[in-house]
N, C-alpha and C positions, 0 to 999 in steps of 0.2 A: 073475808079472806085472811089466811094466816101470813105472818111475817116471813120474809125470805130467810134462808139459813144465814146469810151475811148479816142481816139486821139483828138476828138473835146473837150471833157470835160476837158482834161488836157493841151490843147493848143499844143499838140504834132504835129499836122498837120502843124501848123505855124512854129514851131521850125524846123521840118524836112526840110521844103522848104527853110527857111533862112540858115540853116546850110549847106545844099548841094548846095546852090546858090553860095557859095564860092568854086571855083573849086579845090583849094588846100585841103579843108576839104574832098571833094568827093574823090580826088585822094589818099589822105592819108588813108582814111577809106578803100578804095578798096585794099590797100596794107597791110591790117591787118586781124586778125581773129575776129574782133569785129564790124561787120556791123550792122547798125541801122535797126530795123524792119520797114517794110513799114507801113505808116499810115493806110492803108486799113486793115492791119492784127494785129496791135498793140492791146494788152489787158493789162489793168492795174493790172490784177490778174495773169499775167504770169511772174514768177520770172526771167526768162531769159530776157524777153523784158525789165523789169524794171532795171535789172543790166546793160544791154547794154546802156540804156538811161542815167543811172547815170555815166557810164564811159565817155560818151560824154558830160556830163554837164547838162543834163535835169533831175533833181532829183525830183521824185514824193513824196517819203515817207521819214519821218524822219529816221535818220540812227541808232537810238537806243532808248531805253525806256526813258532815261533822256531827250533827245531832244523832244520826244513826250509830256512828261509832261510839259516841258517848253512852248510848243506851246499852251496848253489849259489853262494856267494861265491867270489871268487878265493882259492885256497888252501883252500877247503872240501873236505870228503871227496868230494862228487860231482864237483867240479872236478878233483880229483886222479884220480878214476876216468876222467874224460874224457881227461885228459892222458896217462894210462898207455895207454889204448886207442888213442889217436892215435899214440903212439910205437911201439906194436906194429905198426901199419899201415905207418908210415914205415920201420921196420926191414925189413918184408916187401918193400917197394918197393926198398929199397937192395939186398937180397939178389937180387931179380929182375934189377935192372939190372946187378949185378956178374956174374951168371951169363950174361946176354945178351952182355956184353962178352967173356967167355971163349969164347962160341960163335959170335961174329960171323963168323969165317972160314968156319965150316961153313954158316952160314945166308946168307952173302953180305951181311950187314948186321946191325945190332943195333937192337932195339926199346928205347927208353928212355922210362920213365915220369917225367914231371916234375910235381912237386907245387908248384903256385903258387896264386895267388888264383882261378884258373879251375877248371872241372871237372877232377877227377883223371884220369878216363878219357875217351879219345876213342872214336870209333865203330868202330875197327878190332877185329878178332876176337882180343883179347888172350888169351882162354882157350885158343886154339889154339896159343899159344906158351908154355904152362906157367903162365899167370897166372890160372887159374880162381879160386884163393883170393883174389886181389886183387880180381877182379871182384865176388866175393861180399861182400867186406868194404868195398868203396868207398862204398856208400850210407851206411853207419854213420859212416864217416870224414867224409863231407860234412856229415852232420847234426851230428856232434860239433864240427866246425870252426865251424859257424854258432853253436853255443852260446857260444863265447868272445866273440862280438861282440854278444850279446844283453844287454839290461838285466835287472833283477831279475824283472819279470813274465814276460818271454820265457824266462828261465832256469827259472823255476818251472814254466811250461807244459812245457818240454823235459823237466824232471825227472819231472813227472807222466806224460808220455807214455812215458818209459822204463819205467814200471811198468804200462803198459797202460791208462791213463786218458786220456780225451779232452782234458782240460785240468786246470789246477791247481784250479779250483773243484770239479770232480768228485772230485779227490783229497782235498780238504778234507772233502767230504761223506762220503767213505769213512772218514776219520779219526774223524768223529763216530760212524759206525757201530761203529768199534773201541771207542770210549768206552762206547757203549751195551752192547756185548757184554761188555766187562770188568765193568761194573756188574751185568749179568745173572748173571755168574759169581761175584759176591760181592766184587768188588774195586772200589776207588774210581774208577779210570780206567785207560785204556790206558797213559797216561804212568806211572802208579804201578807197573804190572807191568813196565815197561821200565827204570825207574830204581830200583835197590835202595834208595837212601837215602830216596826218597819212599815206597816200600813199607814200610820200617822205621818211618817217622814215622806212617804209618797204623796199623800194628800196635801201636806204643807207645800211641797214643791209645785204641785198643780195650782194651788190657790195663790201662791206668790206671783204667778204670771198673769193673774186676772185682776185688773184694777177694781172691778165691781165686787170682788169677793174679799176685799181687805178686811171689812168688819167681821166676816166669818172666820178669816184666818186669825184675827186677833182673839176672837172668842175661843177658837180651837186651841190656841196656845195657852190661853188662860185656864182652860179646863183639861189640859193635856194629861195631867196626873190621873184624872178620873176616866178619861176616854181610853187610856192605855190599859185599863182594867177590863175593857169591854171587847166585844168581837169586832171583826172587820165589817160585818154587816151593820152593826150599830153605828160605827164611825161613818160608814158610807151614807146611811140614812140621816145622820146628824147633819151632814153637809148638804145632802140632796134637798131637804126641806127648806134650807136657807138659800139654795141656788135657784129654786123654782121662780119663774117669772110671775106666775099667778099664785094666789094663796093656796098652798097645798092642802089636801084633805087629811094630812097628818103632821105631827110635829114631834121631834125627838130632842130630849135634853138629858143631861146627866147631873147627878148630885151624889152626896155621900151615901144616900140610901139606895142608889141604883140608877137604872135607866127609866126616865120618865117618858111615857108615850101617850100622846093625845091623838085620838081618832075622831075626826070631825063629822063623819057621817057613816051610814051603814049600821048593821045590827050591833056592833060593838062600840058605837059612838060614846066615848067617855075618856077620862084620863086615869092612868094607872101607873104603877111602878113595878118593874121586875127587879127583884133584889139580888139575884144571883150574879156574881161578878162574871163568871164564865158558865155558859149553859151546860157545857160538857162535864163540869165537875161533879154532876149528879149529887149535888149537895142537898142534904135534908132541908136546908133553908130555902131551896128553890120554890118560889111561890110569887103570886101577885096579890094585890089588894086594891079594892076599889077606892077611888077618891070621890068625895062629894063635888 
């Protein structure tokens, strides 16, 4: 079955394949109550799906209103996305114009696309001259160009619409649903599962009230710098295997090399390390390796 349109738009199909390609991630996830949704079924407007992805390090949405506003500022991450997308379109136009100049003697003239303050495309059948991709991309370019002239409220609406929401108010309402879903899953908030330092603070407060977990609290504090580089799921599993009354069938630890995962039974019984700090960084270094 093919991946959903949301999976493709957010790169989740690629993340899912890479994440579960490391057998220790797969085995550890199967030993938890936080399974990733299938790429064929994932929806970016499903709060449960989005919270599960955030737990495992693939974060789609900003975790609060402040971070959203930071994204739409000049120089913010969304503004940079807009600028990059616009540059790709302008490069496409430059290549088209250069090709037209090379072919003008064969065509009896050259078609030139001019990008100025007016509409990018005129009414002539540009697609008939090899510009189909430009015709398809032009509406997005026009919308992106308007973004740069908008104030904060207009930019926030533009940002919300990029994610498929009618306006920023509807997007804020969805963020509230993410908080509700995170709490239903046993976590303090959506923000906490997106920001490792916040999740660690939550776990520390929990452990501090349990006398039997003081050794785990001491170890967590000792390894805090390493744990805060990992996902909320890794932190939760780190504590869970130390909280278990019986010897668990998995064990999680952290080192300078990454997350060490031991699976003690099943088809992937072994110990390995996942070296990516955050699974959603789509880093070329994302990989695992077997240990003897």
